[in-house]
C-alpha positions in Angstrom: 0.0 0.0 0.0 2.7 2.5 -0.9 6.0 3.7 0.6 6.1 6.3 3.4 9.5 7.8 3.7 8.4 9.9 6.6 10.1 13.2 7.3 13.1 13.4 4.9 16.4 15.0 5.5 16.9 16.1 1.9 14.4 17.1 -0.8 15.4 18.9 -3.9 14.9 19.2 -7.7 17.2 19.5 -10.7 17.4 18.9 -14.4 19.5 16.5 -16.4 20.6 17.2 -20.0 21.0 20.2 -22.2 18.4 23.0 -22.5 15.6 21.8 -24.8 16.3 18.2 -24.0 16.3 18.2 -20.2 14.6 15.7 -17.9 13.4 16.9 -14.6 13.4 15.2 -11.2 12.7 15.5 -7.5 15.2 13.7 -5.3 14.8 12.9 -1.6 16.2 10.7 1.1 16.0 9.9 4.8 18.3 7.7 6.8 17.0 4.4 5.4 16.0 5.1 1.8 16.3 7.4 -1.2 14.0 8.2 -4.1 14.1 9.9 -7.5 10.9 10.9 -9.1 11.0 12.0 -12.8 8.4 14.5 -14.0 7.6 17.0 -16.7 8.7 20.6 -16.5 5.1 21.7 -16.1 4.5 19.3 -13.2 7.6 20.7 -11.5 6.5 24.3 -12.1 3.0 23.4 -10.8 4.5 22.0 -7.6 6.4 25.2 -7.0 3.2 27.2 -7.4 1.3 24.9 -5.0 4.1 25.3 -2.5 4.1 29.1 -2.8 0.3 29.3 -2.4 0.4 27.0 0.6 3.3 28.9 2.3 1.6 32.2 1.7 -1.6 30.8 3.3 0.1 29.1 6.2 2.2 32.1 7.1 -0.5 34.6 6.4 1.6 36.3 3.7 4.9 36.3 5.6 6.5 34.0 3.0 5.9 35.0 -0.6 7.6 33.9 -3.8 10.6 36.0 -4.9 10.0 36.9 -8.6 13.2 38.8 -9.2 16.5 39.3 -7.4 19.1 42.1 -7.5 22.4 40.7 -8.8 21.1 38.1 -11.2 19.4 34.7 -11.2 19.8 32.2 -8.4 22.1 29.3 -9.3 20.2 26.0 -9.8 21.0 23.5 -7.1 21.9 20.0 -8.2 21.7 16.6 -6.5 24.2 16.2 -3.7 27.4 14.4 -4.7 26.9 11.8 -1.9 23.3 10.9 -3.1 22.9 7.2 -4.0 23.7 6.5 -7.7 21.0 3.8 -7.5 18.1 5.1 -5.4 15.9 2.6 -3.5 12.9 4.0 -5.5 12.8 5.5 -8.9 9.5 6.4 -10.6 7.9 8.4 -13.3 5.4 10.8 -11.7 1.8 10.5 -12.8 0.1 12.7 -10.1 1.2 14.7 -7.1 -0.9 15.7 -4.1 0.4 18.3 -1.6 -1.0 18.6 1.9 0.0 20.3 5.2 -0.4 19.0 8.7 -0.9 22.1 10.9 -0.5 20.1 14.1 3.0 18.9 13.2 3.8 21.8 10.8 4.8 19.3 8.1 4.1 19.2 4.4 3.3 15.8 2.8 3.9 15.2 -0.9 2.1 12.1 -2.2 3.5 10.8 -5.6 1.4 8.4 -7.7 3.7 6.8 -10.3 2.9 5.9 -13.8 3.2 2.3 -15.0 3.8 1.7 -18.7 3.1 -1.8 -20.0 4.6 -2.8 -23.3 3.1 -5.8 -25.1 4.3 -6.9 -28.5 1.9 -5.7 -31.3 -0.1 -3.4 -29.0 0.0 0.2 -28.1 1.7 1.0 -24.8 -0.7 1.1 -21.9 -0.2 3.8 -19.2 -1.9 3.4 -15.8 -1.6 5.1 -12.4 -0.1 2.8 -9.8 -1.7 3.7 -6.5 -0.3 0.7 -4.7 3.2 2.1 -5.4 2.6 5.6 -4.1 5.5 7.4 -2.4 4.9 9.8 0.4 7.5 12.2 1.8 7.2 14.7 4.6 9.2 18.0 4.9 9.3 21.2 6.9 8.2 24.7 5.9 11.8 25.7 5.4 12.4 22.8 3.2 9.3 23.7 1.2 10.5 27.2 0.8 14.0 26.0 -0.3 12.4 23.5 -2.7 10.2 26.2 -4.3 13.2 28.5 -4.8 15.2 25.6 -6.3 12.5 24.7 -8.7 12.2 28.3 -9.8 16.0 28.3 -10.5 15.8 25.0 -12.3 12.9 25.9 -14.5 14.3 29.3 -15.5 17.9 28.0 -16.2 16.8 26.3 -19.4 16.0 28.0 -22.7 14.6 31.5 -22.5 10.9 31.8 -23.2 9.0 34.4 -25.1 7.5 36.9 -22.6 4.2 37.0 -24.6 3.4 33.4 -25.5 5.8 31.5 -23.1 7.2 29.3 -26.0 10.8 28.3 -25.6 13.2 30.4 -27.8 15.9 28.5 -29.7 17.9 31.5 -30.8 16.4 31.6 -34.3 13.4 33.6 -35.6 10.3 33.3 -33.4 6.8 33.5 -34.8 4.9 34.6 -31.7 1.3 33.6 -31.9 0.3 36.6 -29.8 1.8 39.0 -32.5 1.6 37.3 -35.8 -2.1 37.5 -36.4 -2.7 33.7 -36.2 -4.3 33.6 -32.8 -7.9 32.8 -32.2 -10.1 35.9 -32.0 -13.1 35.7 -29.7 -16.0 37.8 -30.7 -18.7 38.6 -28.1 -22.1 39.2 -29.7 -24.7 41.3 -28.0 -28.2 39.7 -27.9 -30.8 41.4 -30.2 -33.2 43.7 -28.5 -35.9 43.0 -31.0 -38.1 41.3 -28.5 -38.8 44.4 -26.5 
């Protein structure tokens, strides 16, 4: 019925590979076990937003996300050098659920991994594996550090267009917000003929 790592000593996020071809992961460990959870950039960014909202609510606005810093961008944190090369658990993230226990002042992150079954001659079948869920607990300070790390990891890749948020590869960019090819919504007023 899943793995509960309890309160972890390390939780972080980083990216592996070159910008445009990066893979993103959350890594965590306690005294007994380590886990690496692979996820999409949007999932990682969504986790940072959820952490920021939760921290702002819990602290009544005392902890807010830092959108810009004087002196440049924060350097992305990487996995510690002494982290196990072969973690006890390694999964592809399907879903994440974040909660906060007010009594213990601990965040809980519940990861539901994806299972992909490959059978000859059939399309791959992707399912959520609830029996293999991984739960980790961490403090408010760890949550704040994780959110900052995720922000640094996400922004350290390819720059994005400020209007359409599409990654820029250094060549010409046809921005859908400026090139006339975006969907135009027209609001029609109801006819007043019935009056």
